[in-house]
C-alpha positions as CSV (number, residue, x, y, z in Angstrom):
1,X,-0.1,0.0,-0.1
2,X,3.3,2.1,0.4
3,X,3.5,5.1,2.8
4,X,0.6,7.0,3.4
5,X,-1.0,9.4,6.2
6,X,-3.6,12.1,5.9
7,X,-3.8,13.0,10.1
8,X,-4.4,15.5,12.5
9,X,-2.9,15.1,16.1
10,X,-3.5,17.8,19.1
11,X,-1.5,17.4,21.7
12,X,-1.1,19.1,25.3
13,X,2.0,20.7,26.3
14,X,3.7,20.3,22.8
15,X,5.6,17.2,22.9
16,X,3.3,14.3,21.3
17,X,6.6,12.1,21.1
18,X,7.1,11.6,24.7
19,X,3.2,11.3,25.4
20,X,2.9,8.2,23.1
21,X,6.1,6.9,24.0
22,X,4.6,6.8,27.5
23,X,2.0,4.2,26.0
24,X,-0.9,5.9,26.9
25,X,-4.2,4.0,27.1
26,X,-6.7,4.6,24.4
27,X,-9.9,6.2,26.2
28,X,-12.7,4.7,23.9
29,X,-15.6,7.0,25.4
30,X,-13.8,10.1,25.2
31,X,-12.8,8.8,21.7
32,X,-16.4,8.3,20.2
33,X,-17.5,11.6,21.7
34,X,-14.6,13.5,19.4
35,X,-15.6,11.5,16.6
36,X,-19.2,12.7,17.2
37,X,-18.6,16.2,17.7
38,X,-16.2,17.0,14.9
39,X,-17.9,14.5,12.3
40,X,-21.5,15.5,13.2
41,X,-22.6,15.6,9.5
42,X,-22.1,11.9,9.4
43,X,-24.0,8.8,10.7
44,X,-21.1,7.2,12.0
45,X,-20.8,3.2,12.4
46,X,-18.2,1.3,14.4
47,X,-15.6,-0.9,12.7
48,X,-12.9,-3.2,14.4
49,X,-9.9,-1.2,15.5
50,X,-7.3,0.3,13.1
51,X,-4.1,1.4,14.7
52,X,-1.8,4.3,14.3
53,X,0.1,2.1,11.4
54,X,-2.2,3.1,9.1
55,X,-3.7,6.7,9.0
56,X,-5.0,7.0,5.5
57,X,-8.3,5.4,5.6
58,X,-10.7,5.9,2.8
59,X,-13.4,8.7,2.3
60,X,-16.1,6.7,4.0
61,X,-14.0,6.0,7.1
62,X,-12.6,7.8,10.2
63,X,-9.9,6.7,12.6
64,X,-10.3,8.4,16.3
65,X,-7.9,7.9,19.2
66,X,-7.9,9.8,22.7
67,X,-5.0,9.3,25.1
68,X,-5.1,11.6,27.6
69,X,-3.7,15.1,26.6
70,X,-3.4,13.7,23.0
71,X,-5.6,12.9,20.0
72,X,-5.4,11.7,16.8
73,X,-7.7,12.1,13.8
74,X,-7.3,10.1,10.2
75,X,-10.0,11.6,8.0
76,X,-10.0,12.5,4.0
77,X,-10.1,16.2,5.3
78,X,-6.4,16.2,6.5
79,X,-5.2,15.2,2.5
80,X,-4.8,19.4,1.9
81,X,-2.0,20.6,-0.9
82,X,-2.1,23.7,1.2
83,X,-2.5,22.7,4.7
84,X,-2.6,26.1,6.1
85,X,-6.5,26.1,4.6
86,X,-7.7,23.3,7.5
87,X,-10.9,23.7,7.9
88,X,-11.4,26.3,10.9
89,X,-13.7,23.7,13.1
90,X,-10.6,21.6,13.7
91,X,-8.4,24.6,14.8
92,X,-11.4,25.6,17.4
93,X,-11.7,22.4,18.5
94,X,-8.0,23.0,19.6
95,X,-8.5,24.8,22.4
96,X,-4.9,26.1,23.4
97,X,-3.2,22.4,22.0
98,X,-1.2,22.2,19.8
99,X,-2.1,21.1,16.1
100,X,-0.2,19.0,14.0
101,X,-1.1,17.9,10.6
102,X,0.9,14.7,8.7
103,X,-0.1,14.1,5.0
104,X,2.0,12.1,2.5
105,X,1.1,9.5,-0.7
106,X,3.4,7.6,-1.7
107,X,1.9,7.0,-5.3
108,X,2.5,10.7,-5.7
109,X,5.6,11.2,-3.8
110,X,4.0,14.1,-2.2
111,X,3.9,15.7,1.7
112,X,1.9,18.2,3.4
113,X,2.8,18.9,7.5
114,X,1.8,22.0,9.4
115,X,2.3,23.4,12.8
116,X,-0.1,25.4,14.8
117,X,0.4,26.4,18.3
118,X,-2.4,28.6,20.2
119,X,-4.3,29.0,16.9
120,X,-1.3,30.5,14.8
121,X,0.0,28.9,12.1
122,X,3.6,28.4,12.8
123,X,4.9,26.2,9.7
124,X,2.9,24.8,6.7
125,X,4.9,23.2,4.0
126,X,3.8,20.8,1.0
127,X,6.1,19.7,-1.6
128,X,5.6,17.2,-4.8
129,X,8.2,16.3,-7.5
130,X,5.0,17.5,-10.1
131,X,4.3,20.9,-8.6
132,X,7.4,21.3,-6.6
133,X,7.0,23.8,-3.2
134,X,3.3,23.8,-3.4
135,X,3.1,25.9,0.0
136,X,6.1,27.0,1.9
137,X,4.9,29.2,5.4
138,X,6.6,29.7,8.7
139,X,10.2,29.0,9.4
140,X,11.5,25.5,8.5
141,X,12.0,23.1,11.7
142,X,15.4,22.0,12.6
143,X,14.9,18.6,11.2
144,X,13.9,20.0,8.0
145,X,17.5,21.8,7.7
146,X,19.5,18.8,6.4
147,X,17.0,17.4,3.7
148,X,17.0,21.6,2.2
149,X,20.6,21.7,2.2
150,X,21.0,18.4,0.1
151,X,22.1,16.1,3.1
152,X,19.4,13.6,2.0
153,X,19.4,14.0,-1.8
154,X,17.0,11.8,-4.1
155,X,19.1,11.4,-7.0
156,X,21.6,8.5,-7.8
157,X,24.9,9.7,-8.8
158,X,25.0,6.7,-11.1
159,X,22.0,7.2,-12.8
160,X,23.1,11.1,-13.4
161,X,26.0,9.8,-14.8
162,X,23.7,7.2,-16.9
163,X,21.9,10.7,-18.1
164,X,19.0,10.9,-16.1
165,X,17.1,13.7,-15.5
166,X,17.7,15.0,-12.0
167,X,15.2,15.1,-9.3
168,X,13.3,18.0,-9.2
169,X,13.6,18.5,-5.3
170,X,16.7,18.1,-3.5
171,X,15.3,15.7,-1.3
172,X,12.4,12.8,-2.2
173,X,9.5,14.0,0.0
174,X,8.2,11.2,1.7
175,X,12.0,11.0,3.4
176,X,11.3,14.1,4.7
177,X,7.7,12.9,6.0
178,X,9.2,9.7,7.5
179,X,11.3,12.8,9.2
180,X,8.4,14.4,10.4
181,X,6.4,11.4,12.1
182,X,10.0,10.7,14.0
183,X,10.2,14.2,15.2
184,X,7.0,14.8,16.0
185,X,5.2,11.3,17.1
186,X,8.2,9.0,17.8
187,X,7.6,6.1,15.3
188,X,8.2,6.0,11.1
189,X,6.3,4.0,8.7
190,X,8.8,3.3,6.6
191,X,12.9,2.6,5.9
192,X,15.6,0.8,8.4
193,X,14.2,-0.5,11.4
194,X,14.7,1.5,14.3
195,X,14.0,-0.3,17.9
196,X,14.3,2.8,19.9
197,X,11.1,4.0,18.0
198,X,7.4,3.3,18.7
199,X,5.7,0.3,16.7
200,X,2.4,2.3,15.6
201,X,0.5,-1.0,15.3
202,X,0.6,-1.2,19.1
203,X,-1.3,1.9,19.1
204,X,-5.3,1.1,18.7
205,X,-7.6,3.5,17.0
206,X,-11.3,3.8,16.9
207,X,-12.2,2.9,13.5
208,X,-15.7,3.8,12.1
209,X,-18.0,3.6,8.8
210,X,-19.0,7.2,8.0
211,X,-21.9,8.0,5.8
212,X,-23.6,11.8,5.3
213,X,-26.5,12.1,7.5
214,X,-29.7,12.2,5.4
215,X,-31.5,15.3,5.5
216,X,-35.4,15.5,6.1
217,X,-37.5,15.9,2.7
218,X,-39.7,19.0,2.6
219,X,-42.6,16.6,3.2
220,X,-41.3,15.3,6.5
221,X,-41.1,18.7,7.7
222,X,-44.6,19.0,7.3
223,X,-45.4,17.0,10.1
């Protein structure tokens, strides 16, 4: 399936990585309440649990996990080419917490990442080889610096020597996406196994089938 994400994370205290590393218990009741609150336009039918290892659900599904001061959401609404355009209702729900958006798709070599604090956008980045830098707002984060400096080139020198076209970005977006997962959340989806990182499939998330609620017809409103 490749490496894919479209998720939003709320975190109190700003350190989601440390909170997940402490292996907090999933609060199922709170998770269900958050799902109903933020996705009130949908009918939600519980499904078998998902996990942090797959946060790219199809359009008709939703993943939610509340772990004390940390909440994880995965839904189509977070697959944004311009992450700064996140729907305001999701930022209003933050209530002072940090908000992290992470979205990537291996088929398009695309990455989007954003970070808000106190409702203020600190960083928004979206890159893909076909479109280049789609969005680049705020100061680059420390873990980004080596990528922009060319320390992780996407090009293979042998292929370049053979006449291949150079990659249009100084790094591969998915590699930066994995670095963002490690930095913000303390896990990765692909790459060389690092035993010091969290195993995302050990973190359960509630999973729902979602369907738009039927609006009452004009006829039914007469009664």
